[in-house]
Structure formats: structure tokens, C-alpha cells
N, CA and C atoms as a LAMMPS dump frame, in Angstrom:
ITEM: TIMESTEP
0
ITEM: NUMBER OF ATOMS
321
ITEM: BOX BOUNDS ff ff ff
-5.0000000000000000e+02 5.0000000000000000e+02
-5.0000000000000000e+02 5.0000000000000000e+02
-5.0000000000000000e+02 5.0000000000000000e+02
ITEM: ATOMS id mol type element x y z
1 1 1 N -286.602 -236.011 317.558
2 1 2 C -286.253 -235.895 316.15
3 1 3 C -287.425 -236.374 315.293
4 2 1 N -287.614 -235.717 314.191
5 2 2 C -288.721 -236.035 313.313
6 2 3 C -288.614 -237.454 312.76
7 3 1 N -289.727 -238.19 312.79
8 3 2 C -289.785 -239.526 312.232
9 3 3 C -289.332 -240.65 313.145
10 4 1 N -288.742 -240.319 314.291
11 4 2 C -288.27 -241.356 315.204
12 4 3 C -289.316 -241.649 316.267
13 5 1 N -289.503 -242.916 316.572
14 5 2 C -290.444 -243.336 317.601
15 5 3 C -289.673 -243.622 318.889
16 6 1 N -290.312 -243.421 320.055
17 6 2 C -289.63 -243.727 321.315
18 6 3 C -289.407 -245.221 321.51
19 7 1 N -290.203 -246.044 320.836
20 7 2 C -290.019 -247.491 320.906
21 7 3 C -290.535 -248.132 319.613
22 8 1 N -289.979 -249.29 319.294
23 8 2 C -290.376 -250.055 318.115
24 8 3 C -290.362 -251.531 318.485
25 9 1 N -291.364 -252.258 318.026
26 9 2 C -291.412 -253.71 318.225
27 9 3 C -291.398 -254.365 316.844
28 10 1 N -290.455 -255.245 316.605
29 10 2 C -290.374 -256.035 315.375
30 10 3 C -290.245 -257.502 315.784
31 11 1 N -291.211 -258.298 315.395
32 11 2 C -291.172 -259.73 315.671
33 11 3 C -291.296 -260.484 314.346
34 12 1 N -290.595 -261.594 314.235
35 12 2 C -290.727 -262.385 313.013
36 12 3 C -290.786 -263.871 313.363
37 13 1 N -291.589 -264.575 312.603
38 13 2 C -291.686 -266.028 312.696
39 13 3 C -291.501 -266.543 311.281
40 14 1 N -290.48 -267.355 311.068
41 14 2 C -290.215 -267.915 309.746
42 14 3 C -290.097 -269.422 309.882
43 15 1 N -290.907 -270.126 309.112
44 15 2 C -290.894 -271.586 309.114
45 15 3 C -290.508 -272.048 307.714
46 16 1 N -289.51 -272.921 307.641
47 16 2 C -289.057 -273.422 306.356
48 16 3 C -289.098 -274.95 306.377
49 17 1 N -289.756 -275.524 305.393
50 17 2 C -289.821 -276.983 305.23
51 17 3 C -289.042 -277.313 303.951
52 18 1 N -287.754 -277.674 304.095
53 18 2 C -286.906 -277.866 302.915
54 18 3 C -287.325 -279.032 302.023
55 19 1 N -287.902 -280.075 302.59
56 19 2 C -288.305 -281.225 301.788
57 19 3 C -289.408 -280.851 300.804
58 20 1 N -290.388 -280.083 301.255
59 20 2 C -291.498 -279.653 300.397
60 20 3 C -291.183 -278.355 299.65
61 21 1 N -290.162 -277.628 300.097
62 21 2 C -289.814 -276.349 299.472
63 21 3 C -290.753 -275.219 299.852
64 22 1 N -291.325 -275.309 301.037
65 22 2 C -292.294 -274.314 301.501
66 22 3 C -291.681 -273.426 302.576
67 23 1 N -291.951 -272.124 302.485
68 23 2 C -291.531 -271.172 303.509
69 23 3 C -292.73 -270.316 303.879
70 24 1 N -292.96 -270.173 305.178
71 24 2 C -294.041 -269.327 305.696
72 24 3 C -293.4 -268.288 306.611
73 25 1 N -293.758 -267.026 306.403
74 25 2 C -293.225 -265.986 307.285
75 25 3 C -294.341 -265.061 307.757
76 26 1 N -294.259 -264.697 309.02
77 26 2 C -295.188 -263.754 309.632
78 26 3 C -294.333 -262.69 310.318
79 27 1 N -294.559 -261.435 309.957
80 27 2 C -293.789 -260.323 310.509
81 27 3 C -294.746 -259.354 311.202
82 28 1 N -294.39 -258.927 312.406
83 28 2 C -295.212 -257.983 313.179
84 28 3 C -294.381 -256.733 313.445
85 29 1 N -294.984 -255.564 313.225
86 29 2 C -294.291 -254.298 313.476
87 29 3 C -295.249 -253.338 314.18
88 30 1 N -294.737 -252.681 315.206
89 30 2 C -295.51 -251.654 315.908
90 30 3 C -294.529 -250.586 316.376
91 31 1 N -294.97 -249.344 316.363
92 31 2 C -294.107 -248.248 316.807
93 31 3 C -294.89 -247.312 317.709
94 32 1 N -294.157 -246.583 318.533
95 32 2 C -294.764 -245.611 319.416
96 32 3 C -295.05 -244.305 318.698
97 33 1 N -295.714 -243.404 319.376
98 33 2 C -296.071 -242.097 318.814
99 33 3 C -294.816 -241.384 318.318
100 34 1 N -294.855 -240.933 317.047
101 34 2 C -293.66 -240.298 316.487
102 34 3 C -294.009 -238.959 315.83
103 35 1 N -293.033 -238.073 315.86
104 35 2 C -293.196 -236.741 315.295
105 35 3 C -293.207 -236.836 313.775
106 36 1 N -294.31 -236.432 313.169
107 36 2 C -294.47 -236.501 311.717
108 36 3 C -294.054 -235.192 311.045
109 37 1 N -294.456 -234.054 311.608
110 37 2 C -294.158 -232.753 311.002
111 37 3 C -293.888 -231.728 312.087
112 38 1 N -292.879 -230.926 311.875
113 38 2 C -292.518 -229.887 312.836
114 38 3 C -293.11 -228.571 312.356
115 39 1 N -293.913 -227.948 313.237
116 39 2 C -294.512 -226.665 312.888
117 39 3 C -293.614 -225.513 313.29
118 40 1 N -293.996 -224.302 312.868
119 40 2 C -293.198 -223.142 313.247
120 40 3 C -293.546 -222.652 314.643
121 41 1 N -294.588 -223.222 315.235
122 41 2 C -294.908 -222.987 316.645
123 41 3 C -295.12 -224.355 317.277
124 42 1 N -294.817 -224.482 318.534
125 42 2 C -294.894 -225.787 319.207
126 42 3 C -296.237 -226.469 319.036
127 43 1 N -297.327 -225.72 319.1
128 43 2 C -298.648 -226.351 319.03
129 43 3 C -298.983 -226.855 317.626
130 44 1 N -298.192 -226.494 316.619
131 44 2 C -298.455 -226.948 315.266
132 44 3 C -297.721 -228.247 314.913
133 45 1 N -296.921 -228.773 315.854
134 45 2 C -296.266 -230.058 315.613
135 45 3 C -297.337 -231.134 315.432
136 46 1 N -297.098 -232.056 314.516
137 46 2 C -298.053 -233.13 314.231
138 46 3 C -297.382 -234.471 314.527
139 47 1 N -298.107 -235.333 315.234
140 47 2 C -297.599 -236.647 315.625
141 47 3 C -298.445 -237.745 314.996
142 48 1 N -297.779 -238.856 314.617
143 48 2 C -298.493 -240.042 314.138
144 48 3 C -298.726 -240.961 315.333
145 49 1 N -299.976 -241.374 315.493
146 49 2 C -300.327 -242.277 316.585
147 49 3 C -299.735 -243.667 316.332
148 50 1 N -299.489 -244.463 317.39
149 50 2 C -298.958 -245.825 317.207
150 50 3 C -299.831 -246.665 316.273
151 51 1 N -299.195 -247.528 315.515
152 51 2 C -299.898 -248.377 314.564
153 51 3 C -299.197 -249.732 314.491
154 52 1 N -299.967 -250.795 314.525
155 52 2 C -299.425 -252.158 314.421
156 52 3 C -299.792 -252.741 313.063
157 53 1 N -298.843 -253.437 312.432
158 53 2 C -299.106 -254.098 311.153
159 53 3 C -298.552 -255.519 311.175
160 54 1 N -299.132 -256.35 310.33
161 54 2 C -298.683 -257.735 310.18
162 54 3 C -298.483 -257.998 308.694
163 55 1 N -297.348 -258.588 308.34
164 55 2 C -297.081 -259.03 306.978
165 55 3 C -297.023 -260.561 306.993
166 56 1 N -297.592 -261.181 305.985
167 56 2 C -297.666 -262.642 305.911
168 56 3 C -297.264 -263.063 304.503
169 57 1 N -296.452 -264.116 304.384
170 57 2 C -296.061 -264.606 303.058
171 57 3 C -295.876 -266.112 303.086
172 58 1 N -296.274 -266.75 301.988
173 58 2 C -296.039 -268.179 301.779
174 58 3 C -295.34 -268.316 300.433
175 59 1 N -294.192 -268.971 300.43
176 59 2 C -293.442 -269.218 299.204
177 59 3 C -293.355 -270.722 298.993
178 60 1 N -293.608 -271.141 297.761
179 60 2 C -293.575 -272.569 297.433
180 60 3 C -292.702 -272.802 296.215
181 61 1 N -291.653 -273.635 296.384
182 61 2 C -290.847 -274.068 295.25
183 61 3 C -291.699 -275.048 294.452
184 62 1 N -291.82 -274.825 293.151
185 62 2 C -292.644 -275.7 292.321
186 62 3 C -291.764 -276.791 291.701
187 63 1 N -290.83 -276.38 290.88
188 63 2 C -289.92 -277.33 290.259
189 63 3 C -288.662 -276.592 289.822
190 64 1 N -287.525 -277.208 289.989
191 64 2 C -286.272 -276.561 289.597
192 64 3 C -286.118 -275.207 290.271
193 65 1 N -285.943 -274.159 289.472
194 65 2 C -285.794 -272.813 290.003
195 65 3 C -287.079 -272.008 289.996
196 66 1 N -288.217 -272.63 289.703
197 66 2 C -289.506 -271.932 289.637
198 66 3 C -290.192 -271.94 290.996
199 67 1 N -290.671 -270.777 291.424
200 67 2 C -291.385 -270.705 292.7
201 67 3 C -292.538 -269.705 292.611
202 68 1 N -293.497 -269.86 293.522
203 68 2 C -294.66 -268.978 293.633
204 68 3 C -294.692 -268.416 295.049
205 69 1 N -295.139 -267.164 295.159
206 69 2 C -295.223 -266.537 296.471
207 69 3 C -296.531 -265.766 296.574
208 70 1 N -297.239 -265.972 297.684
209 70 2 C -298.442 -265.212 297.988
210 70 3 C -298.151 -264.389 299.234
211 71 1 N -298.505 -263.111 299.206
212 71 2 C -298.216 -262.262 300.352
213 71 3 C -299.337 -261.305 300.698
214 72 1 N -299.413 -260.964 301.969
215 72 2 C -300.347 -259.958 302.474
216 72 3 C -299.503 -258.942 303.236
217 73 1 N -299.6 -257.658 302.864
218 73 2 C -298.837 -256.593 303.534
219 73 3 C -299.787 -255.676 304.297
220 74 1 N -299.338 -255.243 305.456
221 74 2 C -300.096 -254.311 306.3
222 74 3 C -301.475 -254.858 306.671
223 75 1 N -301.515 -256.141 306.992
224 75 2 C -302.749 -256.803 307.385
225 75 3 C -303.218 -256.182 308.705
226 76 1 N -304.418 -255.664 308.724
227 76 2 C -304.979 -255.069 309.94
228 76 3 C -304.471 -253.68 310.24
229 77 1 N -303.824 -253.026 309.261
230 77 2 C -303.228 -251.72 309.515
231 77 3 C -304.274 -250.652 309.809
232 78 1 N -305.394 -250.673 309.107
233 78 2 C -306.448 -249.702 309.363
234 78 3 C -306.067 -248.291 308.974
235 79 1 N -306.338 -247.355 309.873
236 79 2 C -306.173 -245.931 309.594
237 79 3 C -304.983 -245.341 310.339
238 80 1 N -304.139 -244.617 309.618
239 80 2 C -303.047 -243.862 310.247
240 80 3 C -303.657 -242.568 310.772
241 81 1 N -303.487 -242.31 312.062
242 81 2 C -304.079 -241.118 312.681
243 81 3 C -302.973 -240.148 313.08
244 82 1 N -303.212 -238.873 312.804
245 82 2 C -302.273 -237.815 313.129
246 82 3 C -302.953 -236.84 314.085
247 83 1 N -302.219 -236.427 315.121
248 83 2 C -302.762 -235.514 316.123
249 83 3 C -301.768 -234.393 316.4
250 84 1 N -302.272 -233.3 316.988
251 84 2 C -301.393 -232.209 317.397
252 84 3 C -300.751 -232.562 318.727
253 85 1 N -299.822 -231.736 319.174
254 85 2 C -299.143 -231.956 320.452
255 85 3 C -300.152 -232.094 321.593
256 86 1 N -301.26 -231.361 321.511
257 86 2 C -302.28 -231.406 322.566
258 86 3 C -303.194 -232.623 322.445
259 87 1 N -303.038 -233.416 321.385
260 87 2 C -303.85 -234.614 321.192
261 87 3 C -305.094 -234.386 320.366
262 88 1 N -305.241 -233.189 319.792
263 88 2 C -306.393 -232.905 318.934
264 88 3 C -306.202 -233.556 317.571
265 89 1 N -307.278 -234.117 316.988
266 89 2 C -307.157 -234.732 315.668
267 89 3 C -306.657 -233.728 314.634
268 90 1 N -305.729 -234.161 313.789
269 90 2 C -305.189 -233.304 312.735
270 90 3 C -305.617 -233.84 311.368
271 91 1 N -305.369 -235.13 311.14
272 91 2 C -305.801 -235.775 309.902
273 91 3 C -305.718 -237.285 310.07
274 92 1 N -306.233 -237.995 309.075
275 92 2 C -306.121 -239.451 309.085
276 92 3 C -306.055 -239.937 307.637
277 93 1 N -305.395 -241.079 307.463
278 93 2 C -305.239 -241.679 306.141
279 93 3 C -305.502 -243.171 306.286
280 94 1 N -306.416 -243.694 305.47
281 94 2 C -306.656 -245.134 305.497
282 94 3 C -305.517 -245.825 304.776
283 95 1 N -304.791 -246.681 305.501
284 95 2 C -303.606 -247.341 304.951
285 95 3 C -303.979 -248.53 304.074
286 96 1 N -304.877 -249.361 304.503
287 96 2 C -305.309 -250.492 303.705
288 96 3 C -304.342 -251.664 303.713
289 97 1 N -304.786 -252.752 303.142
290 97 2 C -304.025 -253.994 303.066
291 97 3 C -303.715 -254.298 301.608
292 98 1 N -302.503 -254.784 301.33
293 98 2 C -302.09 -255.154 299.972
294 98 3 C -301.961 -256.666 299.87
295 99 1 N -302.366 -257.202 298.738
296 99 2 C -302.239 -258.625 298.468
297 99 3 C -301.406 -258.794 297.209
298 100 1 N -300.585 -259.816 297.17
299 100 2 C -299.764 -260.017 295.988
300 100 3 C -299.526 -261.479 295.682
301 101 1 N -299.337 -261.77 294.418
302 101 2 C -299.003 -263.089 293.947
303 101 3 C -297.823 -262.922 292.994
304 102 1 N -296.771 -263.669 293.246
305 102 2 C -295.532 -263.498 292.494
306 102 3 C -295.035 -264.839 291.999
307 103 1 N -294.569 -264.852 290.759
308 103 2 C -293.926 -266.046 290.189
309 103 3 C -292.497 -265.663 289.854
310 104 1 N -291.553 -266.553 290.157
311 104 2 C -290.162 -266.244 289.835
312 104 3 C -289.43 -267.501 289.396
313 105 1 N -288.386 -267.255 288.636
314 105 2 C -287.56 -268.355 288.182
315 105 3 C -286.086 -267.971 288.383
316 106 1 N -285.316 -268.906 288.886
317 106 2 C -283.886 -268.713 289.095
318 106 3 C -283.153 -269.529 288.048
319 107 1 N -282.351 -268.852 287.276
320 107 2 C -281.611 -269.547 286.202
321 107 3 C -280.254 -269.996 286.665
């Protein structure tokens, strides 16, 4: 079926220090070769090669309901590669890494 991988790995590590109000999370995701696009002939099917990513976040309670969060998404993701059924290169897209800083307040 299109978009489904034969296997998926999801690992998470979450550390919470309630006294300091700090939370650290590391998430790892990897999937097996999956069907990206179905062609009108078998040889035109396009598959996405396996790709591993890591997400990292640190959240810090500052005071009361105010908190700050720094995050990194798709750390080490690199390039998404697409191949035909025969394994010939079809296309590639550089995924890149995202960085974010967030402030929030809970009323």
C-alpha cells in the first residue's frame, strides 16, 4: 500500500526534573523503504529510501506559568532519496534541520 513502510522504529527518551522545572526529550524515528507513488506500469513505481531522524527539545519552566522551549527537528535527516522499483535514482529532496525557540504562558 502506498505510504506504508514494512517496518518503523520509534524510540523516545524523556527526562523530567520537577524541582528545576526542566524537561529534556530525544525522539528517534526510522522507517523502511516505502512506496511513494504508484505508476501506471510496474517499473514506474517510486519508492522512498529509509531515513532516520532525531528530534531534540529542552523545556524550562521560568516562573509561574511561563516557560521556554528550544527544539531541533529532523536533526541529521539529510536527503530524502527516491528510487524506481529497479533501484534506479528517481529524485532527491534535501530535508534539512529545523530549529525553534518558543515562549509560552499558561493562565
